[in-house]
C-alpha positions as CSV (number, residue, x, y, z in Angstrom):
1,M,29.3,-8.1,-4.4
2,S,30.3,-5.1,-6.5
3,D,31.4,-1.9,-4.7
4,Q,29.4,0.2,-7.1
5,I,26.3,1.8,-5.8
6,V,23.1,0.3,-7.2
7,P,20.5,3.1,-8.0
8,T,17.5,2.7,-5.7
9,D,14.2,4.6,-5.7
10,L,14.1,7.4,-3.1
11,P,11.2,8.3,-0.9
12,P,9.2,11.2,-2.4
13,R,9.9,13.5,0.5
14,L,13.7,12.9,0.0
15,R,13.3,14.0,-3.6
16,D,11.7,17.2,-2.3
17,V,14.8,17.7,-0.2
18,L,17.0,17.4,-3.3
19,A,14.9,20.0,-5.0
20,E,15.7,22.4,-2.1
21,I,19.5,22.0,-2.4
22,P,21.0,24.9,-4.2
23,G,23.4,24.3,-7.1
24,S,23.6,21.3,-9.4
25,E,26.9,20.2,-8.0
26,H,25.7,20.1,-4.4
27,G,22.4,18.4,-5.5
28,S,24.3,15.7,-7.4
29,R,26.4,14.9,-4.3
30,F,23.5,14.6,-2.1
31,Q,21.6,12.5,-4.6
32,L,24.5,10.1,-4.7
33,L,24.7,10.1,-0.9
34,F,21.0,9.3,-0.5
35,L,21.1,6.6,-3.2
36,A,24.1,5.0,-1.6
37,A,22.4,5.0,1.8
38,A,19.2,3.5,0.4
39,N,21.1,0.7,-1.2
40,A,23.1,-0.1,1.9
41,I,20.0,0.0,4.1
42,D,18.3,-2.4,1.6
43,V,21.2,-4.8,1.7
44,L,21.3,-4.8,5.5
45,G,17.6,-5.5,5.6
46,D,18.1,-8.8,3.8
47,L,19.9,-10.4,6.8
48,D,17.4,-13.2,7.8
49,F,19.0,-16.2,9.4
50,T,15.9,-17.7,11.1
51,H,16.7,-21.2,9.8
52,Y,20.1,-21.2,11.5
53,E,18.7,-19.7,14.7
54,L,16.3,-22.5,15.5
55,A,17.4,-25.5,13.5
56,E,19.9,-27.7,15.2
57,P,23.0,-27.8,13.0
58,A,24.0,-31.3,11.8
59,R,27.3,-32.7,13.0
60,G,30.1,-31.4,11.0
61,E,28.0,-28.7,9.3
62,G,30.1,-25.6,8.5
63,L,28.0,-22.7,9.7
64,W,30.8,-20.3,9.1
65,E,31.3,-21.5,5.5
66,T,27.5,-21.2,4.9
67,L,27.2,-17.6,6.2
68,A,30.6,-16.2,5.3
69,P,29.7,-15.1,1.7
70,T,26.6,-13.2,2.8
71,V,28.4,-11.6,5.7
72,E,31.3,-10.6,3.4
73,D,28.9,-9.1,0.9
74,T,27.3,-7.1,3.7
75,T,30.5,-5.7,5.1
76,N,31.7,-4.9,1.6
77,S,28.4,-2.9,1.0
78,V,28.8,-1.0,4.2
79,G,32.5,-0.3,3.4
80,A,31.5,0.9,-0.1
81,F,28.9,3.3,1.4
82,L,31.4,4.8,3.8
83,E,33.9,5.2,1.0
84,C,31.2,7.0,-1.0
85,V,30.6,9.4,1.9
86,R,34.3,10.1,2.4
87,T,34.8,10.7,-1.3
88,L,31.7,12.9,-1.8
89,F,32.3,15.2,1.2
90,A,36.0,14.9,1.8
91,V,35.4,13.3,5.2
92,E,38.6,12.4,7.0
93,V,38.4,9.4,9.3
94,D,41.2,8.1,11.5
95,P,42.1,4.5,10.8
96,P,40.2,2.1,13.0
97,G,42.3,1.1,16.0
98,E,41.3,-0.5,19.3
99,V,37.8,0.7,19.9
100,D,36.8,1.6,23.5
101,D,33.7,0.5,25.2
102,E,32.1,3.9,24.8
103,L,31.3,3.3,21.1
104,D,28.3,1.2,21.9
105,S,26.9,4.0,24.1
106,W,27.6,6.5,21.4
107,F,25.5,4.5,18.9
108,E,22.7,4.1,21.4
109,S,22.5,7.8,22.3
110,F,23.0,9.2,18.8
111,E,19.4,8.7,17.7
112,S,18.2,10.5,20.8
113,R,20.5,13.4,20.1
114,A,19.3,13.5,16.5
115,A,15.7,13.6,17.6
116,E,16.3,16.5,19.9
117,A,18.2,18.6,17.4
118,P,16.0,21.2,15.7
119,A,15.8,21.4,11.9
120,V,18.3,24.1,10.7
121,P,16.5,27.1,9.2
122,P,17.4,28.2,5.7
123,D,21.0,29.4,5.7
124,S,23.8,30.0,3.2
125,P,24.8,27.0,1.1
126,E,28.3,27.2,2.5
127,H,27.1,27.0,6.1
128,Q,24.7,24.2,5.3
129,L,27.5,22.2,3.6
130,E,29.7,22.7,6.7
131,E,27.0,21.4,8.9
132,V,26.5,18.4,6.7
133,T,30.2,17.6,6.6
134,S,30.4,17.9,10.4
135,L,27.6,15.4,11.1
136,L,28.8,13.0,8.4
137,Q,32.3,13.2,9.9
138,A,30.9,12.1,13.3
139,I,28.7,9.3,12.1
140,C,31.1,8.0,9.4
141,A,33.9,7.8,12.0
142,G,31.7,5.7,14.3
143,L,30.5,3.4,11.6
144,T,34.1,3.0,10.2
145,H,35.3,1.9,13.7
146,E,32.3,-0.4,14.1
147,L,33.0,-2.0,10.7
148,G,36.6,-2.6,11.7
149,R,35.6,-4.1,15.0
150,F,33.0,-6.3,13.4
151,R,35.6,-7.7,10.9
152,R,38.0,-8.4,13.8
153,S,35.3,-10.2,15.7
154,L,34.5,-12.4,12.7
155,E,38.2,-13.4,12.4
156,E,38.0,-14.5,16.1
157,L,34.8,-16.5,15.5
158,R,36.3,-18.2,12.4
159,A,38.8,-20.0,14.7
160,Q,36.0,-21.3,17.1
161,P,32.7,-20.7,15.4
162,D,29.8,-20.4,17.8
163,R,26.4,-20.3,16.2
164,W,24.7,-17.9,18.6
165,L,27.6,-15.6,19.1
166,L,28.0,-15.3,15.3
167,L,24.3,-14.6,14.7
168,D,24.2,-12.1,17.6
169,H,27.2,-10.2,16.2
170,I,25.6,-10.1,12.7
171,A,22.3,-8.8,14.2
172,M,24.0,-6.1,16.2
173,F,26.1,-5.0,13.3
174,R,23.0,-4.8,11.1
175,G,21.1,-2.7,13.6
176,K,24.0,-0.3,14.3
177,C,24.7,0.3,10.6
178,R,21.1,0.8,9.7
179,D,20.7,3.3,12.5
180,G,23.8,5.1,11.7
181,I,23.2,5.3,7.9
182,G,19.6,6.3,8.5
183,A,20.8,9.1,10.9
184,M,23.0,10.4,8.1
185,V,20.1,10.7,5.8
186,Y,17.8,12.2,8.3
187,M,20.2,14.8,9.7
188,A,21.4,15.8,6.3
189,A,17.9,16.2,5.0
190,R,16.8,18.3,7.9
191,L,19.3,20.9,7.1
192,F,17.4,21.7,3.9
193,L,13.7,20.8,4.7
194,D,11.7,20.2,7.8
195,V,11.1,16.4,7.5
196,T,10.5,13.3,9.7
197,R,12.4,10.1,9.7
198,E,9.5,8.2,8.3
199,E,9.4,10.6,5.3
200,V,13.1,10.4,4.3
201,V,14.9,7.4,5.7
202,P,14.5,4.4,3.4
203,A,12.7,1.4,5.1
204,Y,12.4,3.3,8.4
205,R,8.6,3.2,8.3
206,D,8.7,-0.5,7.6
207,D,11.1,-1.1,10.5
208,V,8.8,0.9,12.9
209,E,5.7,-1.0,11.7
210,S,7.5,-4.3,12.1
211,A,8.6,-3.4,15.7
212,I,5.0,-2.4,16.5
213,L,3.7,-5.7,15.2
214,L,6.3,-7.7,17.0
215,R,5.6,-5.9,20.3
216,R,1.9,-6.6,19.9
217,E,2.5,-10.3,19.2
218,L,4.9,-10.6,22.1
219,A,2.3,-9.1,24.4
220,G,-0.3,-11.5,23.1
221,I,1.7,-14.7,23.7
222,R,2.8,-13.3,27.1
223,D,-0.9,-12.9,28.1
224,Q,-1.7,-16.4,26.7
225,M,1.0,-18.0,28.8
226,R,-0.1,-16.2,31.9
227,M,-3.6,-17.7,31.4
228,F,-2.1,-21.1,30.9
229,H,0.1,-20.6,34.0
230,A,-2.9,-19.7,36.1
231,A,-4.8,-22.8,34.8
232,V,-1.8,-25.1,35.5
233,Q,-1.7,-23.7,39.1
234,R,-5.4,-24.5,39.6
235,T,-5.3,-28.0,38.2
236,S,-4.4,-31.1,40.2
237,G,-2.7,-32.9,37.3
238,G,-3.7,-35.9,35.2
239,A,-5.3,-35.6,31.8
240,E,-6.3,-32.0,32.4
241,L,-2.7,-31.0,33.0
242,R,-1.4,-32.8,29.9
243,E,-4.1,-31.1,27.8
244,L,-3.1,-27.7,29.2
245,M,0.6,-28.3,28.5
246,A,-0.2,-29.5,25.0
247,G,-2.1,-26.2,24.6
248,V,1.0,-24.4,25.7
249,G,3.0,-26.3,23.1
250,G,0.5,-25.5,20.3
251,S,0.6,-21.8,21.1
252,V,4.4,-21.7,21.3
253,D,4.7,-23.6,18.0
254,A,2.2,-21.3,16.3
255,F,4.3,-18.3,17.4
256,L,7.5,-19.9,16.2
257,A,5.9,-20.5,12.8
258,S,4.5,-17.0,12.5
259,P,6.0,-14.3,10.3
260,E,6.4,-12.2,13.4
261,F,8.9,-14.6,15.0
262,R,11.5,-13.8,12.3
263,L,11.5,-10.3,13.7
264,V,12.7,-11.4,17.1
265,R,16.4,-10.7,17.6
266,A,18.8,-13.6,17.6
267,A,19.7,-13.3,21.2
268,D,16.0,-13.8,22.2
269,K,15.4,-16.7,19.8
270,R,17.7,-19.1,21.6
271,P,15.5,-19.4,24.7
272,F,12.5,-20.2,22.5
273,G,14.4,-23.2,21.2
274,D,15.1,-24.3,24.8
275,V,11.4,-23.8,25.6
276,R,10.4,-26.1,22.8
277,R,12.8,-28.8,23.7
278,E,12.0,-28.7,27.4
279,L,8.3,-28.8,26.6
280,G,8.8,-31.8,24.4
281,V,10.5,-33.7,27.2
282,L,7.6,-32.9,29.6
283,L,5.0,-34.2,27.1
284,E,6.9,-37.3,26.2
285,A,6.7,-38.6,29.8
286,D,4.0,-41.1,30.7
287,S,2.5,-38.5,33.0
288,V,3.2,-34.8,33.3
289,E,4.6,-34.0,36.7
290,H,2.6,-31.1,38.2
291,G,5.6,-29.5,40.0
292,R,7.8,-29.6,37.0
293,A,5.1,-28.1,34.8
294,L,4.7,-25.3,37.3
295,V,8.4,-24.5,37.3
296,F,8.4,-24.6,33.5
297,M,5.5,-22.2,33.2
298,E,7.0,-19.8,35.8
299,G,10.2,-19.7,33.8
300,L,8.4,-19.2,30.5
301,T,6.2,-16.4,31.7
302,R,9.2,-14.6,33.3
303,F,11.1,-14.9,30.0
304,L,8.2,-13.5,28.0
305,E,7.8,-10.7,30.4
306,S,11.5,-9.8,30.0
307,L,10.8,-9.3,26.2
308,S,9.1,-6.1,27.1
309,A,12.6,-4.7,26.7
310,I,11.6,-4.2,23.1
311,N,10.2,-0.9,24.3
312,G,13.8,0.3,24.6
313,R,14.3,0.2,20.9
314,E,15.0,3.7,19.7
315,A,12.6,3.5,16.8
316,L,9.8,2.5,19.2
317,I,10.8,5.2,21.7
318,L,10.5,7.9,19.1
319,H,7.2,6.4,17.7
320,D,5.6,6.1,21.1
321,A,6.4,9.6,22.1
322,A,4.8,10.9,18.9
323,A,1.8,8.5,19.3
324,V,1.2,9.6,22.9
325,R,1.2,13.2,21.9
326,E,-1.3,12.5,19.2
327,V,-3.6,10.5,21.6
328,K,-3.4,13.3,24.2
329,G,-4.5,15.7,21.6
330,F,-7.5,13.6,20.7
331,L,-8.4,13.2,24.4
332,L,-8.2,16.9,24.9
333,A,-10.6,17.5,22.1
334,A,-13.0,14.8,23.4
335,R,-12.9,16.2,26.9
336,A,-13.6,19.8,25.7
337,A,-16.6,18.6,23.6
338,A,-17.9,16.5,26.5
339,Q,-17.7,19.5,28.9
340,V,-20.1,21.5,26.7
341,Q,-22.4,18.5,26.4
342,D,-21.7,17.9,22.7
343,R,-21.7,14.1,22.7
344,D,-21.3,13.6,18.9
345,A,-18.3,15.9,18.7
346,A,-16.7,14.1,21.7
347,V,-17.1,10.6,20.3
348,Q,-15.1,11.0,17.2
349,P,-11.8,12.1,18.8
350,L,-12.3,9.4,21.5
351,R,-12.5,6.8,18.7
352,R,-9.4,8.3,17.0
353,A,-7.5,8.1,20.3
354,L,-8.4,4.4,20.7
355,E,-7.2,3.8,17.1
356,C,-3.9,5.5,17.8
357,C,-3.5,3.4,21.0
358,R,-3.5,0.2,18.9
359,S,0.1,1.1,17.8
360,L,1.0,1.3,21.5
361,Q,-0.3,-2.2,22.4
362,G,2.3,-4.0,24.5
363,R,4.0,-0.8,25.7
364,D,2.1,-0.6,29.0
365,E,-0.1,-3.2,30.5
366,G,-2.3,-0.5,32.2
367,L,-2.9,1.1,28.9
368,D,-3.7,-2.2,27.2
369,A,-6.2,-3.0,30.0
370,A,-7.9,0.4,29.6
371,C,-8.2,0.0,25.9
372,R,-9.7,-3.5,26.2
373,V,-12.4,-2.0,28.5
374,L,-13.2,0.9,26.2
375,Q,-13.2,-1.2,23.0
376,H,-16.2,-3.1,24.3
377,L,-18.2,-0.1,25.1
378,P,-20.8,1.4,22.7
379,L,-19.1,4.8,22.4
380,A,-21.9,6.3,20.4
381,E,-24.3,5.6,23.2
382,L,-22.2,7.2,26.0
383,G,-23.3,10.4,27.6
384,P,-21.0,13.4,28.1
385,L,-20.2,12.2,31.7
386,E,-19.3,8.7,30.6
387,I,-17.1,10.1,27.8
388,D,-15.3,12.3,30.2
389,A,-14.7,9.3,32.5
390,A,-13.4,7.3,29.5
391,V,-11.0,10.1,28.6
392,R,-9.7,10.3,32.2
393,L,-9.2,6.5,32.2
394,L,-7.0,6.7,29.2
395,D,-5.2,9.9,30.2
396,D,-4.3,8.4,33.6
397,V,-2.4,5.5,32.0
398,L,-0.6,7.4,29.3
């Protein structure tokens, strides 16, 4: 892959930021920075190895040889972006040496620190440029070290290739680089204009929407398996048990074939392959053993419950905090209208609150249960007291 930056369309709000940057020389530098970032984020977004994550490799198949060109193109693109940053802003970065264990924590906490940092008010161009250079220095250093570590880990894996370890390394590298590059764009843009990540970071909105969709689907299959588990506990076995386990298999296969499954991280896909194989063994037997089916369902439900860890993704944390604030605002308006007996004025913000809660589905089981109850109520027919009770129900679980 060429080291040259491929021009990429910028989000409209990011073009507004460029218009706020004083001086044609400064504006040109930031335009190149934002274009380089958009291109690198786009390249990192193309890493989809679902086929290798679930398909059993044939004997003698060279996974490394298959993936190496794509990985090399990716690392070259990240390296080219970092070189672009160093050149544009005279950023000096120490050569990557042995990286300590604190780098992972640094990456995990950076987005939180970025979220808490207020947008810098209009200031002198010189001071703004100093601020930009300082933050680019910090993130560029972290990404440069991460790139060096990733390349060293690939060399180690080349000697003894392990499919899951390789795919996990690639996924982690992709996530860290996208986060770091997006942070560069966001923090630099905020020094000139009050903006949000969704407005200026390329592909960020798509990433958030994908995470919301995946969380919703994971919660759905988790609830399905809980119902199957309860049914397996109640049945005594025989044909009914086989039918239930076949239903489990159909639901699992449908999820594995869904577009949402490709959004699952590599480390979490491996157990799904184990689930499918173990279920196949169960169903191939002349009769399904009840005790073994129970153990299988208990393990499956625990595994699916563990996937609620998706709520720890920084993009979802930031989204959820904003969504909860918005929901609470609607609930406050609904309660105020209900208290003065204005039913019509109270219903609309309550509806809006429920619509916002859809993006929070899977975040909290109590909230999901409350939303299911309220979605089946004829809101337009509720009186002020019922509306106030509905508001309290939602407010208590937020």
